[in-house]
Structures are given as C-alpha cells and as structure tokens.
Residue, then its C-alpha position, 0 to 999 in steps of 0.5 A: m693649862r693654868k687658865d684651864v685649871i682656875l676656869k674648871l675650879a670655878e666652874y666646880g668649886e672644889l674638886n680633888q686632885s685627881r678629877l681636877m687633872s683628869y678635867t684638865g688633860l693634865n697629868n699628876v706627875k709632870h704637871k703638879g708644878i703648875l698647880d704649886e704655882l697657882v697656890e703659891k700665888g694665890f689664885i687656888i686654894r689646896v686643902e689635904e683631908p685625912w682619909g684613913q691612912k691617906k691624904i686627900i688633896k682638894y683645890r679650889a678657886s681663891e676669891k683671887g682666882k674667882q676674880l681673875a675667872r670672872e673678869i678676864l678669863e670668861p670674857y677671853e673665852a666668850l671673845f675667843p671660843r674654842r673650834e670644834e676641831e681643836p681639842d680641849v684640854s679642859k674636857g681631856g681632849a688633847g690627847g695628852k698634849t698641852m693647848a700650848s703645844h697644840d696651838l704652836r702646832k698648827g701655828n695658831f699662838v695669836s690668841s694666847v698672845l691676845l690673852r696675855q695682852f687682854a690678862a696685862l690690862r685688866m690685871s693692872a685693875l685688879w691690883 
C-alpha cells in the first residue's frame, strides 16, 4: 500500500486526497494513517489549500520519496511485475482488499519479503 502511494505521487506529481485514495485503492477512513505515516517519515508532503469554507488536501512526493521511487520501487516493479490475473490496487482492482491481503490469500508473500530485502540494501545507500 505504501509503495503504491509513493509510486502514484511520483508518477502524477500532485494529487488531491480523494484521487490519490482512488488511484491506490485505499479508503479515506481506514487508510488515512498510512498517509500520515508517510508524511511523518518525509516520503510525501501534505498541502492544505483553502477552497471556500473547506480545505482541499493535496499530496506530492518529497525529494526523499521521489528518490525511493526511482531507486527502489520502480526497479522492484520492473523485476517483479504484477501479473495480469492479480488485481492492481493502484488501479483500484483489489475489490477493497489490500495487495498484501491478496498476496497472502494466494500464498504469494515472497515478493513482499524480497521487496523488504531489496529496500534494506538500497536504503543503506540512501542514508
């Protein structure tokens, strides 16, 4: 889920909260904590713009997030592309389920383990 958020923001530049949640297949209520965590860790930036009596919340990838996408997430996606029969949560195709729950349901959690190992190797070079 987190990688999908960062990849979408790196791809589109800036998205409002509703569009970001729609593109990643997340739910505003259930998954707002993920966005808060990514902001707190400096991977994405939250901008609030006044719009009449309301505020529009927009997100964009920070330089740290763009670097993560470019150096870790995009190469990972190239190495382990999503299969056609697997729903892509970044396009809202998991039927409300996360990619992680979909992977575990199919017993296919190897790619998430590989992502963690690959990220750990690359992150040591980033910091």
